[in-house]
C-alpha positions as CSV (number, residue, x, y, z in Angstrom):
1,X,104.6,84.3,31.3
2,X,106.7,82.1,29.0
3,X,104.9,80.0,26.4
4,X,105.2,76.3,27.3
5,X,103.4,74.8,24.3
6,X,102.8,75.4,20.6
7,X,100.9,73.8,17.7
8,X,103.0,72.0,15.1
9,X,101.9,70.8,11.6
10,X,102.2,67.2,10.5
11,X,105.6,67.8,8.8
12,X,107.1,69.4,11.9
13,X,105.7,66.6,14.1
14,X,107.3,64.0,11.8
15,X,110.6,65.8,11.9
16,X,110.5,66.0,15.7
17,X,110.0,62.2,15.8
18,X,112.9,61.6,13.5
19,X,115.2,63.9,15.5
20,X,114.2,62.1,18.8
21,X,115.9,59.0,17.2
22,X,118.8,60.9,15.8
23,X,119.5,62.7,19.1
24,X,118.8,59.7,21.2
25,X,116.1,61.4,23.3
26,X,112.5,60.6,24.2
27,X,110.7,64.0,24.2
28,X,110.1,66.8,21.9
29,X,111.3,69.2,24.5
30,X,114.7,67.4,24.6
31,X,114.8,67.6,20.7
32,X,114.2,71.4,20.9
33,X,116.9,71.8,23.6
34,X,119.5,69.9,21.4
35,X,118.5,71.8,18.3
36,X,118.9,75.1,20.0
37,X,122.3,74.1,21.4
38,X,123.3,73.1,17.8
39,X,122.0,76.3,16.4
40,X,124.0,78.3,19.0
41,X,127.2,76.5,18.0
42,X,126.5,77.1,14.3
43,X,125.8,80.8,15.0
44,X,129.0,81.3,17.0
45,X,131.1,79.7,14.2
46,X,129.3,81.3,11.2
47,X,131.5,83.4,8.9
48,X,131.0,87.0,8.0
49,X,128.5,85.8,5.3
50,X,126.5,84.1,8.0
51,X,127.1,80.6,6.6
52,X,128.4,77.4,8.1
53,X,129.6,74.2,6.4
54,X,128.5,71.0,8.0
55,X,130.2,67.7,7.3
56,X,130.5,64.5,9.4
57,X,133.9,63.5,10.7
58,X,135.8,61.4,8.2
59,X,133.3,62.2,5.4
60,X,134.3,63.1,2.0
61,X,134.1,66.9,1.2
62,X,131.4,66.1,-1.4
63,X,129.0,65.4,1.5
64,X,129.4,69.0,2.9
65,X,126.2,71.0,3.4
66,X,126.4,74.8,3.4
67,X,123.8,76.4,5.5
68,X,122.8,80.1,5.4
69,X,121.8,81.3,8.8
70,X,120.5,84.7,7.9
71,X,118.7,86.1,4.9
């Protein structure tokens, strides 16, 4: 049977609340679905070194964030 709940610490609970606002959703489940979809896109576009570079549209390159997906 699939696990349908889990315990989160205070920092994770706070992050889930912030991401509800960022993603425009009202439940932690919706946050997790969006986060998994985003992780899937990042994984598909990662380079051979398993990194992706994230930057908002129109933002200066100095705002880029490089994320290592493995390691």
